[in-house]
C-alpha positions, 0 to 999 in steps of 0.5 A: 433817797429822800423820804417824807420829812427829810431836809435837803440843802445845796452846798457849794464847794470851790474847785481846786482851780478856783482856790488857786486863782483866789490865792493868786489874786490875794497875793496880787492884792498884797503886792498892790498894798506894798506899792501903795504904802512903801516909802518912795526914795530917790537917789540924786545925781550926787549920791544923796537919798531923798524921801519922797513920801509914799503913794498914800502920802506924797510930799506936800512941800515944794522942794520935795515935789520938785525933786521927786516929780511924779514918782509917788504917782508912778507908785500909785498907778502900780498899786492901782494896776496890781489891784485891778489885775488881782481882781481880774485873776480872781474873777476870771478864775472863779468864772472858768473853774466855778464851784461844785454843787452837792445836795445833802439830805438829813432826816428830820423826825420831830425831836427824835433821831433814829439810831442805826439799830432802829432805836429812837433817842431824843435830839439834844443840843451841843450845849446839853451834851457838853453840860452832861459831859462836865457833870459826869466828869465832876461826879467822877472826881467827887464822892458822897458823904453818907448820912451814917457818918453825920455828913450831908448828901452833897458832893465834896471834892475828893482828897489827894491820894497822899491822904488816902493811905493809912500809914502814920505821918512823920 
C-alpha cells in the first residue's frame, strides 16, 4: 500500500508467447540474411559449376549474366520475403500475446532507508559500498607499525607466513 513519499513505476514484461514469437522472428531474419549473402552457384548441363555471385552482389559481366539469368534475383526475393515474414511473425505475436504490466513501489524518505526493525541508516550509492568493501579487505591484509618500534602509523602489507615462524633458516 503506497504511503506519502513513495515512488511507483510501471514495469512491462513480455509474456511467454511474445518471447517465443520474437525468437521465431529473429530466426527468420537469420534465414533472410542467409538468402541474401549466400553465394549462388549454377550447375550447367555439362556438369560444370558457375559462380553467379550472390543476391547482395550479382554478376556484372555479360557472360555470367547470360548463364545465371535471374538466379540472384530469385535469392534476393527469397531474402525479402523471409524478412517480411519475420517482421510479421514478431509483430503479430507481440500484438496477440502482449506484455504484463505491474506496479513497483519503493519508499523514498529523503536520504535515509528504513530497516525492518525500524532503525534508520543513511542511503549509500553502490560505488560507496564497493569502496568500503575494498578498504575493509585491504585493512584485513595489512597491519600497523607501532610508534614504539620506531615505525610509522602507515599501513604496510603483511609478509607471507614463511617469514612469520621463528624457526632458524638453513
